[in-house]
mmCIF file of the N, C-alpha and C atoms, coordinates in Angstrom:
data_MODEL
# 
_entry.id   MODEL 
# 
loop_
_atom_site.group_PDB 
_atom_site.id 
_atom_site.type_symbol 
_atom_site.label_atom_id 
_atom_site.label_alt_id 
_atom_site.label_comp_id 
_atom_site.label_asym_id 
_atom_site.label_entity_id 
_atom_site.label_seq_id 
_atom_site.pdbx_PDB_ins_code 
_atom_site.Cartn_x 
_atom_site.Cartn_y 
_atom_site.Cartn_z 
_atom_site.occupancy 
_atom_site.B_iso_or_equiv 
_atom_site.pdbx_formal_charge 
_atom_site.auth_seq_id 
_atom_site.auth_comp_id 
_atom_site.auth_asym_id 
_atom_site.auth_atom_id 
_atom_site.pdbx_PDB_model_num 
ATOM 1   N N  . MET A 1 1  ? -1.056  -7.022  -9.502  1.00 0.00 ? 1  MET A N  1 
ATOM 2   C CA . MET A 1 1  ? -0.128  -7.149  -8.123  1.00 0.00 ? 1  MET A CA 1 
ATOM 3   C C  . MET A 1 1  ? 0.378   -8.732  -8.270  1.00 0.00 ? 1  MET A C  1 
ATOM 4   N N  . ASN A 1 2  ? 1.055   -8.894  -7.119  1.00 0.00 ? 2  ASN A N  1 
ATOM 5   C CA . ASN A 1 2  ? 1.730   -10.273 -7.362  1.00 0.00 ? 2  ASN A CA 1 
ATOM 6   C C  . ASN A 1 2  ? 0.762   -11.300 -6.974  1.00 0.00 ? 2  ASN A C  1 
ATOM 7   N N  . SER A 1 3  ? 0.766   -12.566 -7.467  1.00 0.00 ? 3  SER A N  1 
ATOM 8   C CA . SER A 1 3  ? 0.320   -13.771 -7.422  1.00 0.00 ? 3  SER A CA 1 
ATOM 9   C C  . SER A 1 3  ? 0.170   -14.166 -5.966  1.00 0.00 ? 3  SER A C  1 
ATOM 10  N N  . LYS A 1 4  ? 0.788   -13.790 -5.006  1.00 0.00 ? 4  LYS A N  1 
ATOM 11  C CA . LYS A 1 4  ? 0.342   -13.908 -3.635  1.00 0.00 ? 4  LYS A CA 1 
ATOM 12  C C  . LYS A 1 4  ? -0.444  -13.059 -3.086  1.00 0.00 ? 4  LYS A C  1 
ATOM 13  N N  . LYS A 1 5  ? -1.300  -13.257 -2.100  1.00 0.00 ? 5  LYS A N  1 
ATOM 14  C CA . LYS A 1 5  ? -2.412  -12.244 -1.567  1.00 0.00 ? 5  LYS A CA 1 
ATOM 15  C C  . LYS A 1 5  ? -1.002  -11.251 -0.705  1.00 0.00 ? 5  LYS A C  1 
ATOM 16  N N  . LEU A 1 6  ? -1.726  -10.131 -1.689  1.00 0.00 ? 6  LEU A N  1 
ATOM 17  C CA . LEU A 1 6  ? -1.247  -9.091  -0.930  1.00 0.00 ? 6  LEU A CA 1 
ATOM 18  C C  . LEU A 1 6  ? -1.748  -8.387  0.132   1.00 0.00 ? 6  LEU A C  1 
ATOM 19  N N  . THR A 1 7  ? -0.770  -8.045  1.276   1.00 0.00 ? 7  THR A N  1 
ATOM 20  C CA . THR A 1 7  ? -1.224  -7.559  2.416   1.00 0.00 ? 7  THR A CA 1 
ATOM 21  C C  . THR A 1 7  ? -1.023  -6.295  2.887   1.00 0.00 ? 7  THR A C  1 
ATOM 22  N N  . TYR A 1 8  ? -1.463  -5.406  3.529   1.00 0.00 ? 8  TYR A N  1 
ATOM 23  C CA . TYR A 1 8  ? -1.191  -4.080  3.940   1.00 0.00 ? 8  TYR A CA 1 
ATOM 24  C C  . TYR A 1 8  ? 0.618   -4.115  4.462   1.00 0.00 ? 8  TYR A C  1 
ATOM 25  N N  . ASN A 1 9  ? 0.806   -4.969  4.885   1.00 0.00 ? 9  ASN A N  1 
ATOM 26  C CA . ASN A 1 9  ? 2.486   -4.912  5.611   1.00 0.00 ? 9  ASN A CA 1 
ATOM 27  C C  . ASN A 1 9  ? 3.088   -5.212  4.592   1.00 0.00 ? 9  ASN A C  1 
ATOM 28  N N  . LYS A 1 10 ? 3.042   -6.231  3.644   1.00 0.00 ? 10 LYS A N  1 
ATOM 29  C CA . LYS A 1 10 ? 3.599   -6.338  2.287   1.00 0.00 ? 10 LYS A CA 1 
ATOM 30  C C  . LYS A 1 10 ? 3.887   -5.347  1.341   1.00 0.00 ? 10 LYS A C  1 
ATOM 31  N N  . ALA A 1 11 ? 2.785   -4.579  1.034   1.00 0.00 ? 11 ALA A N  1 
ATOM 32  C CA . ALA A 1 11 ? 2.556   -3.561  0.264   1.00 0.00 ? 11 ALA A CA 1 
ATOM 33  C C  . ALA A 1 11 ? 3.610   -2.420  0.812   1.00 0.00 ? 11 ALA A C  1 
ATOM 34  N N  . ILE A 1 12 ? 3.497   -2.095  2.186   1.00 0.00 ? 12 ILE A N  1 
ATOM 35  C CA . ILE A 1 12 ? 4.765   -1.092  2.539   1.00 0.00 ? 12 ILE A CA 1 
ATOM 36  C C  . ILE A 1 12 ? 5.708   -1.577  2.693   1.00 0.00 ? 12 ILE A C  1 
ATOM 37  N N  . ASP A 1 13 ? 6.275   -2.716  2.810   1.00 0.00 ? 13 ASP A N  1 
ATOM 38  C CA . ASP A 1 13 ? 7.606   -3.411  2.593   1.00 0.00 ? 13 ASP A CA 1 
ATOM 39  C C  . ASP A 1 13 ? 7.876   -2.947  1.064   1.00 0.00 ? 13 ASP A C  1 
ATOM 40  N N  . GLU A 1 14 ? 7.312   -3.299  0.139   1.00 0.00 ? 14 GLU A N  1 
ATOM 41  C CA . GLU A 1 14 ? 7.642   -3.051  -1.094  1.00 0.00 ? 14 GLU A CA 1 
ATOM 42  C C  . GLU A 1 14 ? 7.915   -1.620  -1.466  1.00 0.00 ? 14 GLU A C  1 
ATOM 43  N N  . LEU A 1 15 ? 6.618   -0.861  -0.923  1.00 0.00 ? 15 LEU A N  1 
ATOM 44  C CA . LEU A 1 15 ? 6.899   0.480   -0.922  1.00 0.00 ? 15 LEU A CA 1 
ATOM 45  C C  . LEU A 1 15 ? 8.499   1.080   -0.581  1.00 0.00 ? 15 LEU A C  1 
ATOM 46  N N  . LYS A 1 16 ? 8.694   0.586   0.569   1.00 0.00 ? 16 LYS A N  1 
ATOM 47  C CA . LYS A 1 16 ? 9.964   1.001   1.080   1.00 0.00 ? 16 LYS A CA 1 
ATOM 48  C C  . LYS A 1 16 ? 11.048  0.742   0.300   1.00 0.00 ? 16 LYS A C  1 
ATOM 49  N N  . THR A 1 17 ? 11.027  -0.649  -0.348  1.00 0.00 ? 17 THR A N  1 
ATOM 50  C CA . THR A 1 17 ? 12.147  -1.128  -1.108  1.00 0.00 ? 17 THR A CA 1 
ATOM 51  C C  . THR A 1 17 ? 12.222  -0.394  -2.477  1.00 0.00 ? 17 THR A C  1 
ATOM 52  N N  . ILE A 1 18 ? 10.944  0.076   -3.109  1.00 0.00 ? 18 ILE A N  1 
ATOM 53  C CA . ILE A 1 18 ? 11.139  0.955   -4.307  1.00 0.00 ? 18 ILE A CA 1 
ATOM 54  C C  . ILE A 1 18 ? 11.747  2.206   -4.015  1.00 0.00 ? 18 ILE A C  1 
ATOM 55  N N  . ILE A 1 19 ? 11.372  2.887   -2.434  1.00 0.00 ? 19 ILE A N  1 
ATOM 56  C CA . ILE A 1 19 ? 12.038  4.199   -2.294  1.00 0.00 ? 19 ILE A CA 1 
ATOM 57  C C  . ILE A 1 19 ? 13.540  3.963   -2.123  1.00 0.00 ? 19 ILE A C  1 
ATOM 58  N N  . ILE A 1 20 ? 13.764  3.124   -1.402  1.00 0.00 ? 20 ILE A N  1 
ATOM 59  C CA . ILE A 1 20 ? 15.404  2.653   -1.206  1.00 0.00 ? 20 ILE A CA 1 
ATOM 60  C C  . ILE A 1 20 ? 16.061  2.477   -2.739  1.00 0.00 ? 20 ILE A C  1 
ATOM 61  N N  . GLU A 1 21 ? 15.722  1.751   -3.513  1.00 0.00 ? 21 GLU A N  1 
ATOM 62  C CA . GLU A 1 21 ? 15.915  1.551   -5.012  1.00 0.00 ? 21 GLU A CA 1 
ATOM 63  C C  . GLU A 1 21 ? 16.242  2.936   -5.605  1.00 0.00 ? 21 GLU A C  1 
ATOM 64  N N  . MET A 1 22 ? 15.222  3.572   -5.512  1.00 0.00 ? 22 MET A N  1 
ATOM 65  C CA . MET A 1 22 ? 15.240  4.847   -6.179  1.00 0.00 ? 22 MET A CA 1 
ATOM 66  C C  . MET A 1 22 ? 16.072  5.944   -5.336  1.00 0.00 ? 22 MET A C  1 
ATOM 67  N N  . GLU A 1 23 ? 16.495  5.940   -4.128  1.00 0.00 ? 23 GLU A N  1 
ATOM 68  C CA . GLU A 1 23 ? 17.572  6.956   -3.731  1.00 0.00 ? 23 GLU A CA 1 
ATOM 69  C C  . GLU A 1 23 ? 18.881  6.472   -3.844  1.00 0.00 ? 23 GLU A C  1 
ATOM 70  N N  . ASN A 1 24 ? 18.953  5.142   -3.925  1.00 0.00 ? 24 ASN A N  1 
ATOM 71  C CA . ASN A 1 24 ? 20.251  4.607   -4.051  1.00 0.00 ? 24 ASN A CA 1 
ATOM 72  C C  . ASN A 1 24 ? 20.978  4.303   -5.342  1.00 0.00 ? 24 ASN A C  1 
ATOM 73  N N  . SER A 1 25 ? 19.851  4.887   -6.374  1.00 0.00 ? 25 SER A N  1 
ATOM 74  C CA . SER A 1 25 ? 20.522  4.426   -7.966  1.00 0.00 ? 25 SER A CA 1 
ATOM 75  C C  . SER A 1 25 ? 19.927  5.395   -8.669  1.00 0.00 ? 25 SER A C  1 
ATOM 76  N N  . GLU A 1 26 ? 20.386  5.419   -9.994  1.00 0.00 ? 26 GLU A N  1 
ATOM 77  C CA . GLU A 1 26 ? 19.977  6.230   -11.120 1.00 0.00 ? 26 GLU A CA 1 
ATOM 78  C C  . GLU A 1 26 ? 19.246  5.330   -11.848 1.00 0.00 ? 26 GLU A C  1 
ATOM 79  N N  . PRO A 1 27 ? 17.879  5.130   -11.837 1.00 0.00 ? 27 PRO A N  1 
ATOM 80  C CA . PRO A 1 27 ? 17.070  4.136   -12.407 1.00 0.00 ? 27 PRO A CA 1 
ATOM 81  C C  . PRO A 1 27 ? 17.029  4.667   -13.553 1.00 0.00 ? 27 PRO A C  1 
ATOM 82  N N  . ASP A 1 28 ? 16.952  3.758   -15.059 1.00 0.00 ? 28 ASP A N  1 
ATOM 83  C CA . ASP A 1 28 ? 16.593  4.260   -16.129 1.00 0.00 ? 28 ASP A CA 1 
ATOM 84  C C  . ASP A 1 28 ? 15.152  4.871   -16.421 1.00 0.00 ? 28 ASP A C  1 
ATOM 85  N N  . VAL A 1 29 ? 14.949  5.258   -17.749 1.00 0.00 ? 29 VAL A N  1 
ATOM 86  C CA . VAL A 1 29 ? 13.483  6.067   -17.493 1.00 0.00 ? 29 VAL A CA 1 
ATOM 87  C C  . VAL A 1 29 ? 12.399  4.981   -17.658 1.00 0.00 ? 29 VAL A C  1 
ATOM 88  N N  . GLU A 1 30 ? 12.725  3.658   -18.043 1.00 0.00 ? 30 GLU A N  1 
ATOM 89  C CA . GLU A 1 30 ? 11.842  2.700   -18.175 1.00 0.00 ? 30 GLU A CA 1 
ATOM 90  C C  . GLU A 1 30 ? 11.613  2.053   -16.876 1.00 0.00 ? 30 GLU A C  1 
ATOM 91  N N  . ALA A 1 31 ? 12.448  2.007   -15.731 1.00 0.00 ? 31 ALA A N  1 
ATOM 92  C CA . ALA A 1 31 ? 12.515  1.520   -14.575 1.00 0.00 ? 31 ALA A CA 1 
ATOM 93  C C  . ALA A 1 31 ? 12.056  2.451   -13.590 1.00 0.00 ? 31 ALA A C  1 
ATOM 94  N N  . LEU A 1 32 ? 12.380  3.842   -13.789 1.00 0.00 ? 32 LEU A N  1 
ATOM 95  C CA . LEU A 1 32 ? 11.493  5.038   -13.184 1.00 0.00 ? 32 LEU A CA 1 
ATOM 96  C C  . LEU A 1 32 ? 10.391  4.947   -13.382 1.00 0.00 ? 32 LEU A C  1 
ATOM 97  N N  . ASN A 1 33 ? 9.553   4.636   -14.600 1.00 0.00 ? 33 ASN A N  1 
ATOM 98  C CA . ASN A 1 33 ? 8.614   4.623   -14.942 1.00 0.00 ? 33 ASN A CA 1 
ATOM 99  C C  . ASN A 1 33 ? 7.591   3.282   -14.297 1.00 0.00 ? 33 ASN A C  1 
ATOM 100 N N  . ASN A 1 34 ? 8.277   2.116   -14.504 1.00 0.00 ? 34 ASN A N  1 
ATOM 101 C CA . ASN A 1 34 ? 7.584   1.237   -13.623 1.00 0.00 ? 34 ASN A CA 1 
ATOM 102 C C  . ASN A 1 34 ? 7.723   1.166   -12.252 1.00 0.00 ? 34 ASN A C  1 
ATOM 103 N N  . ASN A 1 35 ? 8.503   1.792   -11.541 1.00 0.00 ? 35 ASN A N  1 
ATOM 104 C CA . ASN A 1 35 ? 8.917   2.020   -9.899  1.00 0.00 ? 35 ASN A CA 1 
ATOM 105 C C  . ASN A 1 35 ? 7.504   2.906   -9.566  1.00 0.00 ? 35 ASN A C  1 
ATOM 106 N N  . VAL A 1 36 ? 7.108   4.052   -10.349 1.00 0.00 ? 36 VAL A N  1 
ATOM 107 C CA . VAL A 1 36 ? 6.241   4.984   -9.763  1.00 0.00 ? 36 VAL A CA 1 
ATOM 108 C C  . VAL A 1 36 ? 4.829   4.292   -10.169 1.00 0.00 ? 36 VAL A C  1 
ATOM 109 N N  . LYS A 1 37 ? 4.723   3.730   -11.401 1.00 0.00 ? 37 LYS A N  1 
ATOM 110 C CA . LYS A 1 37 ? 3.067   3.057   -11.488 1.00 0.00 ? 37 LYS A CA 1 
ATOM 111 C C  . LYS A 1 37 ? 3.274   1.940   -10.367 1.00 0.00 ? 37 LYS A C  1 
ATOM 112 N N  . ARG A 1 38 ? 4.008   1.241   -9.868  1.00 0.00 ? 38 ARG A N  1 
ATOM 113 C CA . ARG A 1 38 ? 3.845   0.157   -8.946  1.00 0.00 ? 38 ARG A CA 1 
ATOM 114 C C  . ARG A 1 38 ? 3.706   0.867   -7.623  1.00 0.00 ? 38 ARG A C  1 
ATOM 115 N N  . ALA A 1 39 ? 4.342   1.934   -7.493  1.00 0.00 ? 39 ALA A N  1 
ATOM 116 C CA . ALA A 1 39 ? 3.929   2.712   -6.075  1.00 0.00 ? 39 ALA A CA 1 
ATOM 117 C C  . ALA A 1 39 ? 2.975   3.226   -5.850  1.00 0.00 ? 39 ALA A C  1 
ATOM 118 N N  . VAL A 1 40 ? 2.322   3.594   -6.997  1.00 0.00 ? 40 VAL A N  1 
ATOM 119 C CA . VAL A 1 40 ? 0.793   4.372   -7.112  1.00 0.00 ? 40 VAL A CA 1 
ATOM 120 C C  . VAL A 1 40 ? -0.233  3.204   -6.833  1.00 0.00 ? 40 VAL A C  1 
ATOM 121 N N  . ASP A 1 41 ? 0.109   2.156   -7.704  1.00 0.00 ? 41 ASP A N  1 
ATOM 122 C CA . ASP A 1 41 ? -1.043  0.793   -7.096  1.00 0.00 ? 41 ASP A CA 1 
ATOM 123 C C  . ASP A 1 41 ? -0.716  0.471   -5.881  1.00 0.00 ? 41 ASP A C  1 
ATOM 124 N N  . LEU A 1 42 ? 0.333   0.307   -5.175  1.00 0.00 ? 42 LEU A N  1 
ATOM 125 C CA . LEU A 1 42 ? 0.377   -0.018  -3.842  1.00 0.00 ? 42 LEU A CA 1 
ATOM 126 C C  . LEU A 1 42 ? -0.049  1.110   -2.773  1.00 0.00 ? 42 LEU A C  1 
ATOM 127 N N  . ILE A 1 43 ? 0.045   2.336   -2.823  1.00 0.00 ? 43 ILE A N  1 
ATOM 128 C CA . ILE A 1 43 ? -0.686  3.316   -2.087  1.00 0.00 ? 43 ILE A CA 1 
ATOM 129 C C  . ILE A 1 43 ? -2.017  3.278   -2.439  1.00 0.00 ? 43 ILE A C  1 
ATOM 130 N N  . LYS A 1 44 ? -2.665  2.673   -3.541  1.00 0.00 ? 44 LYS A N  1 
ATOM 131 C CA . LYS A 1 44 ? -3.845  3.084   -3.530  1.00 0.00 ? 44 LYS A CA 1 
ATOM 132 C C  . LYS A 1 44 ? -4.301  2.050   -2.837  1.00 0.00 ? 44 LYS A C  1 
ATOM 133 N N  . PHE A 1 45 ? -3.887  0.742   -2.935  1.00 0.00 ? 45 PHE A N  1 
ATOM 134 C CA . PHE A 1 45 ? -4.149  -0.650  -2.258  1.00 0.00 ? 45 PHE A CA 1 
ATOM 135 C C  . PHE A 1 45 ? -4.078  -0.185  -0.658  1.00 0.00 ? 45 PHE A C  1 
ATOM 136 N N  . CYS A 1 46 ? -2.970  0.275   -0.119  1.00 0.00 ? 46 CYS A N  1 
ATOM 137 C CA . CYS A 1 46 ? -2.862  0.899   1.379   1.00 0.00 ? 46 CYS A CA 1 
ATOM 138 C C  . CYS A 1 46 ? -4.158  2.054   1.722   1.00 0.00 ? 46 CYS A C  1 
ATOM 139 N N  . ARG A 1 47 ? -3.967  2.533   0.829   1.00 0.00 ? 47 ARG A N  1 
ATOM 140 C CA . ARG A 1 47 ? -5.510  3.498   1.273   1.00 0.00 ? 47 ARG A CA 1 
ATOM 141 C C  . ARG A 1 47 ? -6.874  2.811   1.436   1.00 0.00 ? 47 ARG A C  1 
ATOM 142 N N  . SER A 1 48 ? -7.014  1.853   0.448   1.00 0.00 ? 48 SER A N  1 
ATOM 143 C CA . SER A 1 48 ? -8.190  1.234   0.480   1.00 0.00 ? 48 SER A CA 1 
ATOM 144 C C  . SER A 1 48 ? -8.234  0.320   1.618   1.00 0.00 ? 48 SER A C  1 
ATOM 145 N N  . GLU A 1 49 ? -7.197  -0.235  1.954   1.00 0.00 ? 49 GLU A N  1 
ATOM 146 C CA . GLU A 1 49 ? -7.219  -1.090  3.230   1.00 0.00 ? 49 GLU A CA 1 
ATOM 147 C C  . GLU A 1 49 ? -7.455  -0.318  4.632   1.00 0.00 ? 49 GLU A C  1 
ATOM 148 N N  . LEU A 1 50 ? -6.726  0.630   4.427   1.00 0.00 ? 50 LEU A N  1 
ATOM 149 C CA . LEU A 1 50 ? -7.155  1.517   5.830   1.00 0.00 ? 50 LEU A CA 1 
ATOM 150 C C  . LEU A 1 50 ? -8.629  2.006   5.730   1.00 0.00 ? 50 LEU A C  1 
ATOM 151 N N  . TYR A 1 51 ? -8.972  2.385   4.693   1.00 0.00 ? 51 TYR A N  1 
ATOM 152 C CA . TYR A 1 51 ? -10.552 2.637   4.734   1.00 0.00 ? 51 TYR A CA 1 
ATOM 153 C C  . TYR A 1 51 ? -11.556 1.507   5.235   1.00 0.00 ? 51 TYR A C  1 
ATOM 154 N N  . ILE A 1 52 ? -11.244 0.476   4.450   1.00 0.00 ? 52 ILE A N  1 
ATOM 155 C CA . ILE A 1 52 ? -12.054 -0.708  4.999   1.00 0.00 ? 52 ILE A CA 1 
ATOM 156 C C  . ILE A 1 52 ? -11.641 -1.004  6.358   1.00 0.00 ? 52 ILE A C  1 
ATOM 157 N N  . THR A 1 53 ? -10.748 -0.944  6.701   1.00 0.00 ? 53 THR A N  1 
ATOM 158 C CA . THR A 1 53 ? -10.543 -1.172  8.680   1.00 0.00 ? 53 THR A CA 1 
ATOM 159 C C  . THR A 1 53 ? -11.000 -0.201  9.242   1.00 0.00 ? 53 THR A C  1 
ATOM 160 N N  . GLU A 1 54 ? -11.105 0.839   8.791   1.00 0.00 ? 54 GLU A N  1 
ATOM 161 C CA . GLU A 1 54 ? -11.883 2.248   9.640   1.00 0.00 ? 54 GLU A CA 1 
ATOM 162 C C  . GLU A 1 54 ? -13.312 2.034   9.796   1.00 0.00 ? 54 GLU A C  1 
ATOM 163 N N  . GLU A 1 55 ? -14.059 1.615   8.282   1.00 0.00 ? 55 GLU A N  1 
ATOM 164 C CA . GLU A 1 55 ? -15.120 1.384   8.164   1.00 0.00 ? 55 GLU A CA 1 
ATOM 165 C C  . GLU A 1 55 ? -15.702 0.202   9.251   1.00 0.00 ? 55 GLU A C  1 
ATOM 166 N N  . ASN A 1 56 ? -14.707 -1.057  9.089   1.00 0.00 ? 56 ASN A N  1 
ATOM 167 C CA . ASN A 1 56 ? -15.194 -2.094  10.176  1.00 0.00 ? 56 ASN A CA 1 
ATOM 168 C C  . ASN A 1 56 ? -15.005 -1.935  11.439  1.00 0.00 ? 56 ASN A C  1 
ATOM 169 N N  . ILE A 1 57 ? -13.895 -0.804  12.017  1.00 0.00 ? 57 ILE A N  1 
ATOM 170 C CA . ILE A 1 57 ? -13.849 -0.540  13.439  1.00 0.00 ? 57 ILE A CA 1 
ATOM 171 C C  . ILE A 1 57 ? -14.908 0.193   13.680  1.00 0.00 ? 57 ILE A C  1 
ATOM 172 N N  . ASN A 1 58 ? -15.144 1.051   12.904  1.00 0.00 ? 58 ASN A N  1 
ATOM 173 C CA . ASN A 1 58 ? -16.741 2.174   13.188  1.00 0.00 ? 58 ASN A CA 1 
ATOM 174 C C  . ASN A 1 58 ? -18.124 0.876   13.153  1.00 0.00 ? 58 ASN A C  1 
ATOM 175 N N  . LYS A 1 59 ? -17.748 0.273   12.475  1.00 0.00 ? 59 LYS A N  1 
ATOM 176 C CA . LYS A 1 59 ? -19.388 -1.042  12.644  1.00 0.00 ? 59 LYS A CA 1 
ATOM 177 C C  . LYS A 1 59 ? -18.983 -1.517  13.854  1.00 0.00 ? 59 LYS A C  1 
ATOM 178 N N  . ILE A 1 60 ? -17.636 -1.934  14.098  1.00 0.00 ? 60 ILE A N  1 
ATOM 179 C CA . ILE A 1 60 ? -17.793 -2.696  15.480  1.00 0.00 ? 60 ILE A CA 1 
ATOM 180 C C  . ILE A 1 60 ? -18.248 -2.139  16.527  1.00 0.00 ? 60 ILE A C  1 
ATOM 181 N N  . LEU A 1 61 ? -17.709 -0.822  16.755  1.00 0.00 ? 61 LEU A N  1 
ATOM 182 C CA . LEU A 1 61 ? -18.227 0.290   17.836  1.00 0.00 ? 61 LEU A CA 1 
ATOM 183 C C  . LEU A 1 61 ? -19.534 0.304   17.804  1.00 0.00 ? 61 LEU A C  1 
ATOM 184 N N  . GLU A 1 62 ? -19.947 0.764   16.652  1.00 0.00 ? 62 GLU A N  1 
ATOM 185 C CA . GLU A 1 62 ? -21.232 1.190   17.001  1.00 0.00 ? 62 GLU A CA 1 
ATOM 186 C C  . GLU A 1 62 ? -22.204 -0.230  17.075  1.00 0.00 ? 62 GLU A C  1 
ATOM 187 N N  . ASP A 1 63 ? -21.922 -1.323  16.782  1.00 0.00 ? 63 ASP A N  1 
ATOM 188 C CA . ASP A 1 63 ? -22.818 -2.728  17.100  1.00 0.00 ? 63 ASP A CA 1 
ATOM 189 C C  . ASP A 1 63 ? -22.583 -2.759  18.571  1.00 0.00 ? 63 ASP A C  1 
ATOM 190 N N  . ALA A 1 64 ? -21.321 -2.448  18.993  1.00 0.00 ? 64 ALA A N  1 
ATOM 191 C CA . ALA A 1 64 ? -21.204 -2.637  20.824  1.00 0.00 ? 64 ALA A CA 1 
ATOM 192 C C  . ALA A 1 64 ? -21.655 -1.407  21.417  1.00 0.00 ? 64 ALA A C  1 
ATOM 193 N N  . ASP A 1 65 ? -22.193 -0.672  20.582  1.00 0.00 ? 65 ASP A N  1 
ATOM 194 C CA . ASP A 1 65 ? -22.691 0.835   21.170  1.00 0.00 ? 65 ASP A CA 1 
ATOM 195 C C  . ASP A 1 65 ? -21.631 1.555   22.239  1.00 0.00 ? 65 ASP A C  1 
ATOM 196 N N  . LEU A 1 66 ? -20.635 1.497   21.826  1.00 0.00 ? 66 LEU A N  1 
ATOM 197 C CA . LEU A 1 66 ? -19.374 2.208   22.543  1.00 0.00 ? 66 LEU A CA 1 
ATOM 198 C C  . LEU A 1 66 ? -18.975 3.530   21.611  1.00 0.00 ? 66 LEU A C  1 
ATOM 199 N N  . ASN A 1 67 ? -19.585 3.982   20.574  1.00 0.00 ? 67 ASN A N  1 
ATOM 200 C CA . ASN A 1 67 ? -18.952 4.846   20.113  1.00 0.00 ? 67 ASN A CA 1 
ATOM 201 C C  . ASN A 1 67 ? -20.102 6.142   20.247  1.00 0.00 ? 67 ASN A C  1 
# 
């Protein structure tokens, strides 16, 4: 991933950019391969962030005895 700290919002923005690029051009095979690999990495990152957030929220609710 990038040297800057990747956040959920940055990952979503990058995914949108990849999709737009792929829709608006005919990338060569190497570019297509790289875009798909990067998109998969970003999707995995986003899923992980969502899972962690869900777990944290559930813990907060359990600790507050609201769940």
